[in-house]
C-alpha positions in Angstrom: 90.4 127.8 110.4 91.9 126.1 107.5 93.6 127.7 103.8 91.6 127.2 100.9 93.6 126.9 97.8 92.2 130.4 96.5 93.2 131.9 99.6 96.9 130.2 99.3 97.2 130.7 95.5 96.2 135.1 96.2 99.3 134.5 99.1 101.8 133.3 96.4 100.8 135.9 94.0 101.6 138.6 97.0 105.2 136.8 97.3 105.9 136.4 93.4 105.0 140.4 92.8 107.0 141.8 96.0 110.3 139.2 94.3 109.8 140.5 90.9 109.4 144.4 92.7 112.7 143.5 94.7 114.1 142.2 91.2 113.1 145.2 89.0 114.7 147.5 92.3 118.0 145.9 92.2 118.6 146.1 88.7 117.3 149.4 88.8 120.0 150.7 90.6 123.0 149.2 89.4 121.9 150.4 86.1 121.8 153.7 87.4 124.9 153.3 88.9 126.4 151.9 86.0 124.8 154.9 84.2 125.9 157.6 86.5 129.8 156.5 86.3 130.1 156.0 82.7 129.0 159.5 82.2 131.0 160.9 84.9 134.4 159.3 83.7 133.1 160.8 80.3 132.9 164.4 81.4 135.4 164.4 83.2 137.6 162.8 80.1 136.7 165.5 77.8 137.6 168.0 80.6 140.9 166.5 80.9 141.3 166.5 77.3 140.1 170.0 76.5 142.6 171.1 79.8 145.7 169.2 78.4 145.3 170.8 74.9 144.9 174.3 76.7 147.4 174.3 79.4 150.2 172.1 78.1 149.8 172.2 74.3 150.2 168.4 73.6 148.0 169.3 70.7 146.0 166.5 71.1 143.5 165.4 67.7 140.1 165.4 68.8 139.7 162.2 66.2 138.0 159.4 66.7 140.5 157.2 68.6 140.9 159.6 70.6 137.1 160.2 71.5 136.7 156.6 71.5 139.1 156.0 73.9 137.9 159.3 76.3 134.1 157.5 75.7 134.8 154.1 77.1 138.4 154.8 79.2 137.5 158.4 80.6 140.1 159.6 82.5 142.6 156.5 81.9 142.6 156.5 78.2 143.4 160.1 78.3 146.3 158.9 80.1 147.2 156.6 77.7 146.8 159.1 74.9 149.2 161.7 76.6 151.7 159.2 77.4 151.7 157.8 73.8 151.8 161.4 72.7 154.6 162.2 74.9 157.0 159.1 73.7 156.0 160.3 69.9 153.3 157.7 69.1 151.3 159.6 67.1 147.6 159.3 67.9 
């Protein structure tokens, strides 16, 4: 029994659909992981900023550069801001 052209095109269509679904699935997982990591980094950065201001009294202002470094770099940004503040650099 030979495979006709219509059956072959149907098989290729199914293979193409499966490949597209797998690619979308992988990209979705990657994007979800990236967004979840960014959101958790932002939340931890803001909690650290609030804790440092409350417990250590560094009085780091909630200005645009501080918020931007917290949003983009999370704890690393807050650590840099704290070090700059301890060395007397105005932030």
